[in-house]
N, C-alpha and C positions, 0 to 999 in steps of 0.2 A: 592542468590542474584535475585532482580528482575529488569529486562532490559526493557526499551522502546526503540524503534529503530526510527530514523528519517530518512527516505530514499528520497534523492533530484535527484537521477540519472534516467535517462530512462532506461527501462528495454530492450532497442534496441541499446543502445550505450554503449560501454565500459563494464567493470566487476563490477562497483560498486554495482548495484543492486543485482547481482548473489553473491557478496561478502557478502552482508546484509542478504540474503537469508541463506547462508550457516552458517553465524555466529548465527542466530536466530536458526537453526536446531542444532548446536554445544552446544548452551547455554541451551536447553532444555535437550539435550542428558546428558549434565554434571549436571543435576539437578537443574538448574537455571528455573526461570520463566520469559516469554517473556509476558509482558500483553498488548503491542499496538504498532503495526506498523503505523507510521504517514507517508504518502506519500506527498510529497512536490515538487514544481517546476516540472521538468519533470518526477519525479518519479510517479506523479499521472498517467502516462499512464499505469502503471501495473494494474489500475483498470479499463480499456478499455476493453469491451468484443467484440469489432470488429478486432483486429489485427488476421489475418490467416497466421501463421507462415509455412514455409517450414519443412518438416519432419526433418531435420537435424539440426534445430534451438530449442533451449530451451524456453519453454513457461514459463516465470517466473510468469505471471499473475496466471497460473494454480496451479503453484507450491506454491504461496502464499495462494490461496484458500484452497488447501489440508491441508497445514501447520496450517492454522489459524482453520480450522474445527477440526484437529485431537488434536490441543493442547489449544482449547479455547481462541484463540487471535484475538483482534480486528483489523481489516484493516480499517484505516481512511485514507480517501482521503482529502485532503484540497480543499474545495468548489471553493474558488476562483481561485485557481491554474487549478483545474480541468475545471472549465467555461472557461477559456482561451485557454484551449488546447482541448475543444470539448469532456469532459468527463461529461456526464450528466445522472442524475437519472431522473425518470419519472416526479417528482416534479418540478425540474429545467426545464426540457424539456417543461413542460405545461407552466410554468411561463414565458419562454423565447421564447414560441410560435414555438417550434421545433418540426418537424413531429416524432421523436423519440428520444429514450435515450440508452445509451450504457454502462452504468455502470454494470461491471459484479456482479453477485451475490457473497455474501461474502465480499464485500467491502461496505463502507458506507460514504457518504458525509458529513463532518462537518467543522467546522471553527478552528481558531486556539486555540481557548479555549481547544479543545482535547489536543493541544500539550502542553500547558501551564499545563494542568491537569496531563499530562505525566510527566514533569519535576518535578513537586511536590511529585508524588506519587512513582516513580521509584527509585531504589537505585542508577542506572545509566542509562543515556541517551547516545546511541551511534549513531553518524551521518554517514551517508554513501553517498558518492558524493558531 
């Protein structure tokens, strides 16, 4: 089965994003494919390179990056939600005349069209948060 995930919850509040990550890992371990993880609403915060977490907290952004690299999964951050929350790539930082950008490597900014494409191509779309 081919899954696409929609992650709405912040990586820093509650368990929803961690549950999404664990679901993705379990799906792949079970022989399924995860084609894309689409981060929306506060979920886009996983794509920020800036959080400096204490040693006893889980860095979900780093976990997502490692998972994506290992399994060839796209990590797509909704551009509109990201801009509202201060997550910018180099192009958007220049466009909005900001001094820097903070989209972590392995994540890409894109629009809701990527989510729609996921809805069409995946066998199942699972939403978290």
